[in-house]
C-alpha positions as CSV (number, residue, x, y, z in Angstrom):
1,M,0.0,0.0,0.0
2,P,1.6,3.3,-1.0
3,T,2.3,5.8,1.7
4,T,1.3,9.4,1.5
5,K,4.2,11.6,0.7
6,M,4.5,15.2,1.9
7,T,4.3,18.0,-0.6
8,Y,5.8,21.3,0.2
9,L,4.1,24.4,-1.4
10,I,6.3,27.5,-1.1
11,C,4.4,30.7,-2.0
12,Y,5.9,34.0,-2.8
13,D,3.1,36.5,-2.5
14,D,4.3,40.1,-2.0
15,H,0.7,41.5,-2.1
16,R,-0.9,38.8,0.1
17,S,-3.5,38.1,-2.5
18,F,-3.7,34.4,-3.2
19,T,-2.0,32.6,-0.2
20,E,-5.1,32.2,1.9
21,D,-7.0,30.7,-1.0
22,V,-4.1,28.2,-1.6
23,R,-4.1,27.3,2.1
24,K,-7.8,26.6,2.0
25,R,-7.5,24.5,-1.1
26,F,-4.6,22.4,0.3
27,S,-5.8,22.2,3.9
28,D,-4.8,18.5,4.5
29,G,-1.9,18.8,6.9
30,S,-0.8,15.2,6.4
31,R,-0.2,15.7,2.7
32,Y,0.6,19.3,2.2
33,T,2.7,22.0,3.9
34,V,2.0,25.5,2.7
35,T,4.4,28.2,3.6
36,S,4.1,31.8,2.5
37,F,6.7,34.6,2.2
38,H,6.3,38.2,1.4
39,T,9.8,39.2,0.8
40,Q,12.1,37.9,-1.9
41,Q,15.1,37.2,0.4
42,E,13.1,35.1,2.8
43,F,11.7,33.1,-0.1
44,K,15.1,32.4,-1.5
45,D,16.5,31.5,1.9
46,H,13.8,29.1,2.6
47,C,14.2,27.5,-0.9
48,R,17.9,27.2,-0.2
49,A,17.3,25.5,3.2
50,Q,14.8,23.0,1.7
51,M,17.3,21.3,-0.6
52,D,16.3,17.8,0.4
53,S,15.1,16.2,-2.9
54,G,13.2,13.3,-1.2
55,F,10.0,15.4,-1.1
56,C,7.9,17.0,-3.8
57,K,8.4,20.8,-3.7
58,V,6.4,23.3,-5.6
59,A,7.2,27.0,-5.7
60,I,4.2,29.3,-6.5
61,I,5.3,32.8,-7.4
62,G,2.8,35.7,-7.7
63,V,4.1,37.9,-10.4
64,P,3.7,41.7,-9.8
65,D,1.9,43.8,-12.3
66,A,4.8,46.0,-13.3
67,K,6.7,44.8,-16.4
68,E,10.0,46.1,-14.9
69,Q,10.0,43.4,-12.3
70,F,9.8,40.5,-14.8
71,E,13.5,40.3,-15.0
72,M,13.6,39.9,-11.2
73,I,11.2,37.0,-11.5
74,E,13.4,35.4,-14.1
75,E,16.4,35.7,-11.8
76,M,14.4,34.3,-8.9
77,T,13.3,31.2,-11.0
78,M,16.9,30.6,-12.2
79,E,18.1,30.8,-8.6
80,I,15.4,28.4,-7.3
81,K,16.3,25.8,-10.0
82,R,20.0,26.2,-9.2
83,Y,19.3,25.2,-5.6
84,D,17.1,22.2,-6.5
85,H,16.3,21.4,-10.1
86,K,13.5,19.1,-9.1
87,T,11.4,21.9,-7.6
88,G,8.3,22.7,-9.6
89,L,7.7,26.3,-10.5
90,I,4.2,27.9,-11.0
91,L,3.9,31.5,-12.0
92,L,0.6,33.3,-11.2
93,V,0.5,36.1,-13.8
94,P,-1.9,38.9,-14.6
95,A,-3.9,37.8,-17.7
96,E,-3.1,40.7,-19.9
97,K,0.7,40.3,-19.3
98,M,0.8,36.6,-19.9
99,D,2.3,36.6,-23.4
100,Y,5.0,39.2,-22.5
101,L,6.0,37.2,-19.5
102,K,6.3,34.0,-21.5
103,K,8.8,35.7,-23.8
104,V,10.8,37.1,-20.9
105,V,10.7,34.1,-18.5
106,M,10.6,31.0,-20.8
107,F,12.9,28.4,-19.2
108,N,12.3,26.2,-16.2
109,I,8.6,27.1,-15.7
110,D,6.1,24.2,-15.2
111,A,2.9,26.3,-15.4
112,Y,1.8,29.8,-16.2
113,I,-1.6,30.5,-14.6
114,P,-3.6,33.7,-15.1
115,K,-4.9,35.6,-12.1
116,N,-8.7,35.2,-12.1
117,A,-11.5,33.4,-10.3
118,N,-10.3,30.0,-11.4
119,S,-6.6,30.4,-10.5
120,V,-6.7,28.4,-7.3
121,L,-8.3,25.5,-9.2
122,R,-5.7,25.7,-11.9
123,I,-2.9,25.8,-9.2
124,H,-4.4,22.7,-7.7
125,N,-4.4,20.9,-11.0
126,A,-0.8,22.0,-11.8
127,V,0.3,20.8,-8.3
128,K,-1.3,17.4,-8.8
129,K,0.5,17.1,-12.1
130,L,3.8,17.9,-10.5
131,I,3.2,15.4,-7.7
132,S,2.4,12.8,-10.3
133,E,5.6,13.5,-12.2
134,H,7.6,13.3,-9.0
135,S,6.0,9.9,-8.1
136,M,6.6,8.6,-11.6
137,A,10.3,9.5,-11.4
138,I,10.6,7.6,-8.1
139,Y,8.9,4.5,-9.5
140,R,11.0,4.7,-12.6
141,K,14.1,4.5,-10.5
142,R,12.7,1.5,-8.6
143,R,11.7,-0.2,-11.8
144,N,15.1,0.2,-13.3
145,F,16.8,-1.2,-10.2
146,S,14.5,-4.2,-10.2
147,L,15.2,-4.8,-13.9
148,Y,18.9,-4.7,-13.4
149,V,18.7,-7.2,-10.5
150,L,16.5,-9.5,-12.7
151,L,19.0,-9.3,-15.6
152,A,21.9,-10.1,-13.3
153,F,20.0,-13.1,-11.9
154,L,19.1,-14.3,-15.4
155,G,22.8,-13.9,-16.6
156,L,24.1,-15.7,-13.5
157,S,21.5,-18.5,-14.1
158,A,22.5,-18.8,-17.8
159,I,26.2,-19.1,-16.8
160,L,25.5,-21.8,-14.2
161,V,23.4,-23.8,-16.7
162,L,26.2,-23.6,-19.2
163,L,28.8,-24.7,-16.7
164,A,26.5,-27.6,-15.6
165,Y,26.1,-28.6,-19.3
166,L,29.8,-28.6,-19.8
167,K,30.7,-30.4,-16.6
168,L,27.7,-32.9,-16.5
169,P,26.5,-33.5,-20.1
170,K,24.8,-36.8,-19.2
171,Y,22.1,-35.0,-17.3
172,F,21.0,-32.9,-20.3
């Protein structure tokens, strides 16, 4: 029976606009831990401290309305991926600036979500997708290890059968 893994949601919300909705949506304390930061430095420090890759981590960044701060967001996303490349990144963007932001910040982003009434539901779906991808990566590693053990056993068995055939041909 699979165990429930913890998922860490790390929110950067400088205007305190979406964090409470995210907390309400992910209220199960046994599966999700939601932390919120209002300054960029605290957010980066927390991401740097959470470098353990055993857990699924998702960073949700609320993008400000000013186009001048988009370069700051790109720098922040690059720095988060530098700390832990397995951290999922979700950008919550004003709808009218979505295309411009996709041109400026185009690498390492898992989901661009427009700010509207459905944004919390879209965040939930994106987080579920990232959790699924994280679980698939874990199971892929286990599957590959099991396959290597099986191939080693089959190779050893073939060698033993060949040695037995050469040493004791009368039994074959």
